[in-house]
N, C-alpha and C positions, 0 to 999 in steps of 0.2 A: 565370463559376465560375469561381473564383482556383484556383493551380494548388495550393499548400497543401490546400485544400477536397478539389478534384480527387485530386491524390496518397492522401489520408487514404481516401477512399473507395472509391478502386479498391482498396487495402489490405484492407476490409472486404470487397471483392465476392469475393479472391481467395480466401480463407479457406474449407477444406473439412476437413468431418467425415466421417469413416467408412469415411475409405482407410488407415488404422494398423488392423494385426492385432489380434487382441485380448488376445492373450496381450503385446504390447510395452506395449499400454494398462494391463495388470493391472501390468507392471516399473513401469510411467513414474509409474502415481498410487500406490503402495508408494513407492517413491522419494519424490515429492513428500512423501507423509506421513510419511516418515519423517524427514523435513527440516524439517518443519510440528513435528513435537515437540520436536529441540532448539528450532529458536528458541523457542520457546513459555518452555522454560524456562530460555535464558540469560535472555530477559525476566525473569523475575523477579526482584523489588527491584529494579528498573531506573525509575529517574524520570524525568522530562523527555520531549519530541518537538520533531524537526524538521521534521515536516509541518506546518505551519504554511497558513495559505492560502494568504497572501503568495506564501512559496517554493513551494508548490505551483502556482500560478496564474503564475508567470514560470518556471518551466521546464516549464508544458507551453503557452503560449503560443509559448516558444522551440522547445519540439522542432517544435512546427506551424509557424512562420518558416521554420525548417530541412525542412519536408518529411519527418518522420521518420516510424518507422510507432511507433503506441502503446505498443508494448512499448518503445520507447526513452522513453521520458517516464517512467512506470514505476517503470523498473529504474535513471533519474538520479535520483529521488526517493529512491530508497532505498538507493546511493553512497552520496546526500549526510545520508539518518538517517545513518547509520554511522558515516557520520566524523567526523560534528560529534560522537557521542556519543564520538568515541575522543579527539573534543582536548577533552572535558569532562572524560572519565573521565584523561587526560594533567594536566590540570591539578590537577585533585582531587587526585593523587596527588600531583605535588610541592608544594604545600601542608601536605601533609601531613607529610613528606618533612623540610621545614623548619623546624615546628611540632615535628617530633619533636626535629630535631638544635637546634635554637635558632639556626636561620641567618636570615639578615635577612628579611624576608620581603621576594618580587618584588616590584615596582611592576605589581600587578595593572588596574591603571586603562589603560594603557602597553599591557598585556597585550593586553588585549578591544578598546584602537582595533584593533590592527595585527590582529587576529582581524578586526576590523569589516572593517576595508581592505580587505583577501585575501577575502572570504566573498564577495563575485560572482565575482571569476576562479577557485573552489572552487567555484562553483555550475556556471559553465562549462564549468571540468573536467571534471565527473561527467555532463553531459551528453557535451559530445566520448565522454568514457571508455564509456560505457551502446553510443554511434551504432558505436562498435568493436568491440559486443560482438554489435551484428547486421550484421554487414560484410557480408552479402550481399544489402543494403537500399542501406544512403548510407555513408559514414562523413563524418564534416564537417574540414573544412582545417583547418590551423594559421591559413590566411592568411583564413577565414570570421570564426574567433572573434576572430581580434585584429581584425578592420574590425568584428564586432558589438561588443567590448569601446570600440574607437575611437570608438566613435558614441552613447557612451554617457559619454564621458568617461574612461576608464581608457586609461593607456594603455601597454604591457607589451610588452614583448618576446618575438620566440618561445623565447627560452631559460630565461624566465620563466614562459612558457607551458605549459614542455615541467617547467619545476620543478613546476609546478603537479600537470602527473596525477602524476607519480612520488610529490607527499610525500603525497595522496591514494593511491598504491598503495601505497606502503610504508606507508602508516600501516592498511592493512586488508591487511596481509601478501600484496599482491595478489589477496588474493580477494574476487573485483566483482560474477561470474556469479551476484549472489543474485536467489535465487526472488521472485516478485514473486505479489501477489493474481489477474494477470490469466494466468498458471503456472495455477491451482488453477482459475479460472471456466473454463480452455478446457478441461481435462482433463478437469472436469465433466459440460460438454457433450458430449462425446465417448463418456463415458461413458451419457449419458443416453438417447443416441441412439442405441444397443446393448438400451439395456432398454425401448424402445420410447415415448418420453416423449411426451405428446401433443403439446407443443408442438417444430417443428420448430429442432433448433441453432442450423440459420443465423437463424434467425426471433430467437431470445433470444439471439443473438452483438452483436448488435447493440445491442440495447438495454442488455445489462450491462455492455457499453462504455459508456457514457452514464452509466450510475448507478456505475462505479467511479470514474469522474471523479468524480462529484457527492462518492462517501463520502471519496477525496484531499482535496478541498477545503473539505468542510465536517468533518474530520474529528474536532473538538474534537467540536463539537454533537450529531453520531451518537451516539459511543463515548460521552458525558457523559447522554447520556438512553437510551442501554441501559443503564449503569451502576445509574439510579433506578430501574428497571424490573426490574432482576435483585435489587435488592435491597427494593426498598419505602421507599426513601425518597429526600423531594427532595434532601435534604444530606448527602451521602457521607462519609465519616470519611475523614482521611486511612491508616490505616492500608486500609480497603477497594479509597479510589484507588490505590494500589500496587501494592497485590493486583490490580487490574483491568489494569495495565501487561502482562500475559500474555496477557489477552484480545482487547487492541491490537492485539497481534503475530500472532494466530491466520489463519494466511490460509485457513487451508480454511475456520473459521467464517464467514470474510468470504465467501470465494465461493460458499457453500451462500445465505450472506444478501442477496448481490449476483441469485442466480439465478434464488431465490422471487419477489423483488420483482418478478424484470422477468416470470418466469411472471405474477406476478398483474397486472403492467400490459399483458401480452398478451393472455389468457385468463384471467380468475379463476374460471373455472368447470374451470381445469384445472388450479390452486393445491394443493388437496390432491395431488393424481398424482404432482404435482413434487416434493412436499416428501417426501412419502412414499419417492423413490427417490432424495434424497438424506439421508434420514436412513437406507437399507438400505447406502447406497452410503459413508458415512462413520462413519456409528454417531452422532452427532450426533445428540441430541435434541430429538424435534419443535418442544416446546417452544423450545428454544436457537435455532433457526433461523427459528417464528413471531415473537421479537421480534424477531432483527435487521432479519428482513424487514421489519417496519411500521415497523420506526425507519429505515428506508431511505426506504420509498412515505413517511411524516409529513414528510421532510425533503426530499421528491422532485415529490410530485402534494401533495402538505399534508395538514392536521390535517384536513381537510374528507371524508375517504375517509371513504365512506357505513359506518356502520355492522353492517349488513349484509352487507357487503365485506369487512370488515378480517380480516385475520389471526391472531386472535384466541389466542391458545393457553388450554387450561387453566390451573388456576392452579397450578401443580406449577413447583421450584423446576430452575433449569436445568442439567445436567449440566456440560455447555460454560462457565459461569458461576457455577460452584457457588464453584469458589476464589476468586471476588472477591468473594462476596458474605458474608465474613468477621464476626467480631461486630466493635462500636462498641468493645469493651476495648481 
């Protein structure tokens, strides 16, 4: 077994549940819920995403090569996502100002090429910044980054690398300690353990990590199938797609879907109990949890999941997805 794989397995086996006081867990869960609500509100009306499969796969493979823990790879994807959205918003703002002031339009083709030429550098900077947030584990040095970039044919100096990190930090107002779905998954697993969940949290944790990887890699198809299920229409309108952006940013919803799908894989007979606990903890509708978990299962174990085992919900409109199920008008 190679070193990166050993490192990842070691980090999984070291994870412990039940070591934190219940009062601390309650406070932490409330804080995460507030963060999630704010993120969902901020996502309203935003279009586009940079969580493309090729980008996520690149980050995951790079994190594994550098022996980084899983939380770092998710954090890096989220930092890159926020940074690229900020870049796109700045470009749109510039164009709007130029049009209103009737100035000579900027050469957008040249600007796009400039952004593209620096994308790998920015991506690697996001991974390096994420590694610094988990400094108790491992920090990726500038030498390691420069050698990696050089192996890909990108020659940069240490000064350029530092400038790239600073560009990302300034663009995000130095707010890079972003919440990730993993934080919600692990917090909910902690609560489930105290609530007497029949499936052990440590057993669910490993499966949750695998499914969370899958959701990141198949983000668009999973959420497209969820959107179609929520509106009962195979061709969503543009307005429905735009409203659904906030659902994609709902990490609490994603966490309960991940855990429910993991419980179904581990022991489908306990699935209903786990979903009931998740509903009680988060207030998310049972139907919403079932629909998302089924979308995840369909893309992981396949569409041939036996119908009698399928976690199919009653035919009700999910509370968490209600905002996305607007009319076509």
